[in-house]
C-alpha positions as CSV (number, residue, x, y, z in Angstrom):
1,X,-41.4,-8.0,70.4
2,X,-39.2,-7.5,67.4
3,X,-35.5,-7.6,68.1
4,X,-33.8,-4.2,67.8
5,X,-31.6,-3.5,64.6
6,X,-30.3,-0.2,65.7
7,X,-26.8,-1.5,66.8
8,X,-26.2,-2.8,63.2
9,X,-27.3,0.4,61.3
10,X,-24.0,2.3,61.4
11,X,-22.1,-0.7,60.1
12,X,-24.5,-1.1,57.2
13,X,-24.2,2.5,56.3
14,X,-20.4,2.3,56.4
15,X,-20.5,-0.8,54.1
16,X,-22.9,1.0,51.6
17,X,-20.6,4.0,51.5
18,X,-17.5,1.9,50.9
19,X,-19.3,0.0,48.1
20,X,-20.5,3.2,46.5
21,X,-17.0,4.7,46.5
22,X,-15.5,1.5,45.0
23,X,-18.2,1.5,42.3
24,X,-17.6,5.1,41.5
25,X,-13.8,4.6,41.2
26,X,-14.2,1.7,38.9
27,X,-16.7,3.7,36.7
28,X,-14.2,6.5,36.4
29,X,-11.5,4.2,35.3
30,X,-13.6,2.5,32.6
31,X,-14.9,5.8,31.1
32,X,-13.3,6.3,27.6
33,X,-12.6,9.9,28.3
34,X,-10.6,9.1,31.4
35,X,-8.2,6.7,29.7
36,X,-5.0,7.7,28.0
37,X,-5.3,7.4,24.3
38,X,-3.5,8.2,21.0
39,X,-4.6,10.6,18.3
40,X,-4.8,10.4,14.5
41,X,-1.4,9.2,13.4
42,X,2.1,8.5,14.5
43,X,1.3,5.6,16.8
44,X,2.1,1.9,17.2
45,X,-1.0,0.5,15.5
46,X,-1.2,2.6,12.3
47,X,-3.3,5.4,11.2
48,X,-6.4,5.4,13.2
49,X,-5.2,4.9,16.8
50,X,-7.5,2.0,17.6
51,X,-4.8,-0.6,17.9
52,X,-2.9,0.8,20.8
53,X,-3.0,-1.2,24.0
54,X,-4.8,0.5,26.9
55,X,-2.8,3.2,28.6
56,X,-0.5,3.8,25.6
57,X,0.6,7.5,25.3
58,X,1.7,8.7,21.9
59,X,1.9,12.0,20.2
60,X,-0.3,13.4,17.5
61,X,1.0,13.5,13.9
62,X,-0.8,14.9,10.8
63,X,0.2,15.3,7.2
64,X,0.3,19.1,7.7
65,X,3.2,18.5,10.1
66,X,5.4,17.5,7.2
67,X,5.1,20.9,5.6
68,X,6.7,22.4,8.7
69,X,9.9,20.4,8.0
70,X,12.8,21.9,6.1
71,X,13.4,19.4,3.3
72,X,17.2,19.2,3.3
73,X,19.5,22.2,3.9
74,X,19.0,25.4,2.0
75,X,21.9,24.7,-0.3
76,X,20.7,21.2,-1.3
77,X,19.9,20.4,-4.9
78,X,16.3,19.9,-3.9
79,X,16.0,23.5,-2.9
80,X,17.8,24.9,-6.0
81,X,16.1,27.6,-8.0
82,X,16.9,26.7,-11.6
83,X,14.8,29.3,-13.3
84,X,18.0,31.2,-14.5
85,X,20.3,28.2,-14.9
86,X,21.9,27.8,-18.4
87,X,20.3,25.7,-21.0
88,X,21.8,22.4,-22.1
89,X,23.6,22.5,-25.4
90,X,21.5,19.6,-26.6
91,X,18.2,21.1,-25.4
92,X,16.6,21.0,-28.8
93,X,17.4,17.3,-29.5
94,X,16.3,16.2,-26.1
95,X,13.0,18.0,-26.0
96,X,12.1,16.8,-29.5
97,X,11.8,13.3,-28.0
98,X,8.7,14.3,-25.9
99,X,7.7,17.6,-27.4
100,X,4.2,16.5,-28.3
101,X,3.4,14.8,-25.0
102,X,1.3,16.7,-22.4
103,X,1.8,16.9,-18.7
104,X,-0.2,14.2,-16.9
105,X,-0.9,14.5,-13.2
106,X,-0.5,10.9,-12.0
107,X,-2.4,11.7,-8.8
108,X,-5.9,12.8,-7.9
109,X,-9.0,12.1,-5.9
110,X,-11.2,8.9,-5.9
111,X,-10.1,5.7,-7.5
112,X,-8.6,4.6,-10.8
113,X,-9.2,0.9,-11.6
114,X,-10.0,0.4,-7.9
115,X,-6.9,2.1,-6.5
116,X,-6.2,5.6,-5.0
117,X,-4.4,7.7,-7.5
118,X,-0.9,8.6,-6.6
119,X,1.8,7.7,-4.0
120,X,0.5,8.0,-0.4
121,X,2.5,8.8,2.7
122,X,2.0,8.9,6.5
123,X,3.5,11.2,9.2
124,X,4.7,9.6,12.4
125,X,6.3,10.7,15.7
126,X,9.8,9.9,16.9
127,X,8.3,7.4,19.3
128,X,6.6,5.4,16.6
129,X,7.3,1.6,17.0
130,X,9.8,0.3,14.5
131,X,9.3,-2.9,12.5
132,X,11.7,-5.2,10.9
133,X,12.0,-5.2,7.1
134,X,12.9,-8.3,5.1
135,X,14.3,-7.5,1.7
136,X,13.2,-10.1,-0.9
137,X,12.3,-10.7,-4.5
138,X,8.9,-11.7,-5.8
139,X,7.0,-12.0,-9.0
140,X,7.1,-8.2,-9.5
141,X,10.8,-7.4,-9.0
142,X,14.1,-8.5,-7.6
143,X,15.8,-8.3,-4.2
144,X,17.9,-5.1,-3.8
145,X,18.6,-5.6,-0.2
146,X,22.4,-5.2,-0.8
147,X,21.6,-1.5,-1.8
148,X,19.1,-0.9,1.0
149,X,19.3,0.6,4.4
150,X,18.6,-2.1,7.0
151,X,15.6,-1.8,9.3
152,X,13.8,-1.5,11.5
153,X,11.6,1.2,10.0
154,X,9.0,3.2,12.0
155,X,6.3,2.5,9.5
156,X,2.9,1.5,11.0
157,X,1.8,-1.8,9.6
158,X,-1.5,-0.3,8.3
159,X,0.2,2.5,6.4
160,X,-1.3,2.9,2.9
161,X,0.5,1.1,0.2
162,X,0.6,2.6,-3.3
163,X,-1.9,0.8,-5.6
164,X,-3.1,-1.1,-2.6
165,X,-0.2,-3.5,-3.1
166,X,-0.4,-3.6,-6.9
167,X,2.5,-2.3,-9.1
168,X,5.4,-0.4,-7.5
169,X,3.7,-0.6,-4.1
170,X,5.7,2.3,-2.5
171,X,5.3,3.0,1.2
172,X,6.5,6.2,2.8
173,X,6.7,7.4,6.4
174,X,7.9,10.9,7.5
175,X,9.3,11.1,11.1
176,X,8.3,14.7,12.0
177,X,10.4,14.7,15.2
178,X,13.7,13.3,13.9
179,X,13.2,14.7,10.4
180,X,13.8,11.4,8.6
181,X,12.0,9.9,5.6
182,X,11.6,6.1,5.4
183,X,10.7,4.6,2.0
184,X,10.0,1.1,0.7
185,X,9.5,-0.2,-2.8
186,X,7.5,-3.3,-3.8
187,X,6.3,-3.5,-0.2
188,X,3.9,-5.8,1.7
189,X,3.2,-6.8,5.3
190,X,3.8,-10.3,6.4
191,X,3.4,-11.7,9.9
192,X,3.9,-8.5,11.7
193,X,6.8,-7.0,9.7
194,X,7.4,-5.4,6.4
195,X,8.8,-7.1,3.3
196,X,10.1,-5.1,0.3
197,X,12.5,-5.2,-2.7
198,X,14.3,-2.2,-1.5
199,X,14.3,0.5,1.2
200,X,16.0,3.8,1.9
201,X,16.3,6.2,4.8
202,X,16.9,9.9,4.1
203,X,18.0,12.5,6.7
204,X,16.2,15.7,5.8
205,X,18.8,17.6,7.9
206,X,21.7,16.5,5.8
207,X,23.1,16.8,2.3
208,X,24.3,13.2,2.3
209,X,23.3,11.1,-0.7
210,X,23.3,7.4,-1.2
211,X,26.5,5.5,-2.1
212,X,27.3,5.7,-5.8
213,X,25.4,3.2,-7.8
214,X,22.8,2.5,-5.1
215,X,19.1,2.5,-5.9
216,X,16.5,3.5,-3.3
217,X,12.7,3.1,-3.3
218,X,13.0,5.0,-6.6
219,X,14.9,3.8,-9.6
220,X,17.2,6.9,-9.6
221,X,18.3,6.4,-6.0
222,X,16.5,9.6,-5.1
223,X,14.0,10.2,-2.2
224,X,10.4,10.1,-3.4
225,X,8.6,12.2,-0.8
226,X,10.4,15.6,-1.5
227,X,9.3,15.4,-5.2
228,X,5.6,14.7,-4.6
229,X,2.9,17.2,-5.3
230,X,1.0,17.3,-2.0
231,X,-2.4,19.0,-1.4
232,X,-1.0,20.6,1.8
233,X,1.3,22.6,-0.4
234,X,-1.6,23.9,-2.4
235,X,-3.1,25.1,0.9
236,X,0.2,26.8,1.7
237,X,0.1,28.5,-1.7
238,X,3.6,27.4,-2.9
239,X,5.5,24.3,-4.0
240,X,9.1,24.9,-3.2
241,X,10.9,21.9,-4.7
242,X,11.3,20.1,-8.1
243,X,8.5,17.7,-9.0
244,X,9.2,14.0,-9.7
245,X,8.5,12.9,-13.2
246,X,9.0,10.0,-15.6
247,X,9.9,9.3,-19.2
248,X,9.8,6.3,-21.5
249,X,13.0,4.2,-21.5
250,X,13.9,5.4,-25.0
251,X,14.0,9.0,-23.6
252,X,16.3,8.1,-20.7
253,X,20.0,7.5,-21.1
254,X,21.6,4.8,-18.9
255,X,23.3,7.3,-16.6
256,X,22.7,9.5,-13.6
257,X,23.7,13.0,-12.4
258,X,23.7,14.5,-8.9
259,X,21.6,14.1,-6.7
260,X,20.5,10.8,-8.4
261,X,22.8,7.8,-7.6
262,X,21.5,5.0,-9.8
263,X,21.0,4.2,-13.5
264,X,19.0,1.5,-15.3
265,X,19.4,-0.3,-18.6
266,X,17.4,2.3,-20.5
267,X,17.8,2.9,-24.2
268,X,18.1,6.7,-24.6
269,X,20.7,8.1,-26.9
270,X,23.8,10.0,-25.7
271,X,22.7,13.4,-26.8
272,X,19.0,13.0,-27.3
273,X,17.8,11.8,-23.8
274,X,18.1,12.7,-20.1
275,X,19.9,10.9,-17.3
276,X,18.3,10.3,-14.0
277,X,18.5,13.4,-11.8
278,X,18.3,15.8,-14.8
279,X,16.0,18.8,-14.6
280,X,13.7,20.4,-17.1
281,X,11.8,23.6,-16.5
282,X,8.7,25.3,-17.9
283,X,9.7,28.2,-20.0
284,X,9.5,31.6,-18.3
285,X,7.5,32.9,-21.2
286,X,4.7,30.3,-20.8
287,X,1.5,32.1,-19.9
288,X,-0.2,30.4,-16.9
289,X,-2.9,33.1,-16.4
290,X,-5.8,31.0,-17.8
291,X,-5.2,28.1,-15.3
292,X,-6.9,27.6,-12.0
293,X,-5.3,28.8,-8.8
294,X,-4.3,25.2,-8.0
295,X,-2.6,24.6,-11.3
296,X,-0.9,28.0,-11.2
297,X,0.9,26.8,-8.0
298,X,2.0,23.6,-9.8
299,X,3.1,25.4,-12.9
300,X,5.0,28.1,-11.1
301,X,7.0,25.4,-9.3
302,X,7.8,24.0,-12.8
303,X,9.2,27.3,-13.7
304,X,11.3,27.9,-10.6
305,X,12.3,24.4,-9.5
306,X,11.5,22.3,-12.6
307,X,10.8,18.6,-12.9
308,X,13.4,16.0,-11.8
309,X,13.7,12.7,-13.7
310,X,13.4,9.9,-11.2
311,X,12.0,6.7,-12.9
312,X,11.0,5.0,-16.1
313,X,7.4,5.4,-17.0
314,X,5.0,7.3,-19.3
315,X,6.3,10.5,-20.8
316,X,5.8,13.6,-18.6
317,X,3.8,12.0,-15.9
318,X,4.3,14.0,-12.7
319,X,3.8,12.3,-9.3
320,X,1.7,13.4,-6.4
321,X,-0.3,12.2,-3.4
322,X,-3.8,10.9,-3.5
323,X,-6.2,13.2,-1.8
324,X,-10.0,13.6,-2.0
325,X,-9.6,17.4,-2.2
326,X,-8.1,17.2,-5.7
327,X,-10.3,18.2,-8.6
328,X,-9.5,15.6,-11.3
329,X,-11.1,17.6,-14.1
330,X,-9.0,20.6,-13.1
331,X,-5.8,18.6,-13.0
332,X,-6.4,17.3,-16.5
333,X,-6.1,20.8,-17.7
334,X,-2.3,20.5,-17.1
335,X,-2.3,18.4,-20.3
336,X,-2.4,21.7,-22.2
337,X,1.2,22.1,-21.2
338,X,3.3,20.2,-23.8
339,X,6.9,18.9,-23.7
340,X,7.8,21.7,-26.2
341,X,7.0,24.2,-23.5
342,X,9.9,23.0,-21.5
343,X,13.7,23.4,-21.7
344,X,16.5,21.3,-20.4
345,X,18.8,22.6,-17.6
346,X,22.4,22.1,-18.6
347,X,24.0,18.9,-17.6
348,X,26.2,18.2,-20.7
349,X,29.4,20.0,-21.3
C-alpha cells in the first residue's frame, strides 16, 4: 500500500502560492516601466537620462522651456527696441570699415570640418547636480579665474561643447526653474568636474551686470545665450533680442559701453570703429520681402533690436545654435545683406 500524501497537500499549496507571489513582486520591481526614471534633459548624468542611478527622480527640461523665460527685466538693454534710436555722428566712417562684407550665419545644420555649426546649449532643472569648476590656462588661452564666478555650476558633464572642444569651446546651461544662465569658455571635462579659462553666471531676473572690467565666457563680458539665434525662436515666429556678432580687431576700438563690461587690445580707431556692446541695426528701408520666412524673422530682429558687438572675429558673423532643422542654403542667402545696409546706433557724443 502506498503511503498517503493527503496531509502534506495543503502545505505544498501554500508554499507554491507564497513562491508565486514573491516571484510576481520581484518581476514588477524589475520591469523598466515600474522604475522611477528621468526624462530627456536636466538630470545628473547629462542629456540622455541613462546615467542616473536607479530610483533617481528628476524633472523634464527641453530647449523649448528656455523660450518661456523672460530674458532679463523688460527695461533691460537686451530688450531695448533701437529701431528709432538716434544715429551715431560717426555712422558713415564706422560703417565704411565693413560696408562690403555680407552677413554670415555662423550656425546651421550638419557639420563643418567635423564639428556642429554654432554654439550649443542645454536646459536643466533647478535640481540639476552641480559640478566644481577649475579655472586654468592651457595652450588655447589664459586663466581668467580672477574675473570668473566660482562654481559649482549645474552643467551636466556630457553637455555639448562648442566645436567638440576645439576653438573657443563654449558651454552653456540654462536653469529653467531658477532662471539663471551658466556659461564657460575654453571648457573641458576632467576627472568628474569642469575646467575652463573663464566662467560667468547671469541672473535673468535681474539687471545686474558684471563688475567693471570683468570678462565673461564672452570677450565683452556679456552673456552669450541671450544673443544667440535659436531655432525655437523661428518656431515662435519672432526673435525679441539683439543678435550677437563679431568684427575684425581693426574694426573694434579698445573700449566697451553698457551692457558690455570688458575690452580687449583691439586696434580700431577712435571714430572709425565700434566698442564692445555697441549696436548696429538693419535700415528700416531695407526690403526683406524676397527672403524666406525664416530669414525674415532674423532680419526683422536686426531692424528692431539690431546686432550687439560681443567678440573679435570675422566681420558681420552672427552667432546661433546648431540645429538639424536649419536649412544651410537658405541661411547663406543672408549674405545678400551687406554692411552698407546697416547703421550705427548712437554711442558717441
